[in-house]
N, C-alpha and C positions, 0 to 999 in steps of 0.2 A: 743636263736636262736641256736638250735642244729645242723642245717644244714648249712654248710659253702659253699657258692658258690664262686669258684675261678674265676680269670680273664680268665683262660684258658677255663673254662666251658662256660663262656659268649661268648668268641671268637668262640668256637666250635658251639654253638647254633646259633650264627650269621651267620656262614658259612653254616650251614644246612638250615637256613631260607633264605639264600642269601640276608642278610641285611648288610649294612655298618653302624655301629653305632659309634657315637661320644663318647668321654670319658664320657661325662655327661650322655648320654643315656645308656652306659654300666653300670655305677654306679646305675642308676635308675632301669635297668633290673635286676641287681644283688639283689637289695633290694626287688623287686617284686617277684623274684624267691624264695628268702629266706622266704618271707611271705607265699607264696603258700605251700612250703614244711613244714613250721611250722604248717599251717592249716591242712595239710594232717596228720601230726604227731598227732595233737589234735584229729582228727577223728579216728585214730587208737586206741585211748584210750577208745573208746566207747565199751560197752558190746553188742556184736552182737550174743551172743549164743542163739540159737533157732530161729534166723531170717533166713528165706529161701532166697537164692540169687534170684534176679529178673533182668529181662532185661529192664523193664519199670516201672515207678512209678505207673501208673494206669494199671488195668487189661486190657489185650488186647484180644479181641475176634475175631473170624473170621469176617473180614470186607468185604468179598466178597458177592456180591448180587447174587441172582438167575439169571441164564442166560435165559432171556425171549425174544423170537422172537417178535419184534415189527413191522417189515416191511416184508410183504410176498413177493412173486414173483413179483417184480416191475421192471422187466428187461426192458420193453418198455420205461418207464420213465428214467431209468438210461442211456440207450443207445440213448436217444433222442438227447443229445448234443455231441455224439461221432463223431469225424471227419470222421472216417471210421468204418464200422461194417461188420461182415460176420458171417452168421449162428448164430445170437443171441449173438455174442461176440464182444469185441473190436478188431479191426484189426490194428496191428502195423507193422512197417517196419521190415524186416528180419534183425537180428543182427549177426547171426552166419551162416557161410557158411557150 
């Protein structure tokens, strides 16, 4: 265990996370954090030369679809339920003087 997590570190992380930890929970968190840091150290030993950095595990392609108009001028049906209408538009109360 090359990374030593101090009680002050656990207190600080608890403050940042707005958690009140008991002494037992602090000891458990200390062990968990040490295990995580050891695992990260183990990953740092991997040979990543020639591996390009990536933002996703799987290749991401343009996921946008073509913009296809599906409803044409359907103004009469849209305005059919309007409480008030004027000149083919919704009429709303005046809000600005």
